[in-house]
C-alpha positions in Angstrom: 4.4 -0.6 9.1 1.3 -1.7 10.9 -0.7 -2.3 7.8 1.7 -5.0 6.6 0.2 -7.6 8.8 3.4 -8.4 10.6 5.4 -8.7 7.4 8.6 -6.8 6.8 8.1 -4.1 4.1 10.3 -6.2 1.8 7.7 -9.0 1.9 4.7 -6.8 1.0 3.0 -7.8 -2.2 0.1 -6.6 -4.4 -2.4 -8.5 -2.2 -1.3 -6.7 0.9 -1.6 -3.3 -0.8 -5.0 -4.1 -2.1 -6.1 -5.3 1.3 -4.9 -2.1 2.9 -6.6 0.1 0.4 -9.8 -1.8 0.8 -9.6 -1.4 4.6 -9.1 2.3 4.2 -12.2 2.6 2.0 -14.5 0.3 3.9 -13.5 0.6 7.5 -12.1 4.1 7.6 -14.5 5.6 5.0 -11.8 7.6 3.3 -12.5 9.4 0.0 -11.3 8.1 -3.3 -8.8 11.0 -3.4 -7.3 10.0 -0.1 -7.2 6.4 -1.2 -5.3 7.4 -4.3 -2.8 9.5 -2.2 -2.2 6.4 0.0 -1.6 4.2 -3.1 0.8 6.7 -4.6 2.7 6.9 -1.4 3.0 3.2 -1.2 4.1 2.9 -4.8 6.7 5.6 -4.3 8.0 3.9 -1.1 8.3 0.5 -2.8 9.7 1.6 -6.1 11.9 4.6 -5.3 13.0 3.9 -1.7 13.2 0.1 -1.7 13.9 -0.1 -5.5 11.3 -2.8 -6.1 9.8 -3.3 -9.5 6.6 -1.4 -10.2 4.9 -4.6 -11.2 4.9 -5.8 -7.6 2.5 -3.0 -6.6 
């Protein structure tokens, strides 16, 4: 994933997710609703697909 800053998805942590959501809000000017959708998609991917603990996100 391009937003992971060169990390594998397994190495992504809370800071990476926060940085990406901040980028979406400030640089891409997305709405709060779209930002929440992006967050929910990331949480789903990390917890359900990769089976990582929810506390990581």
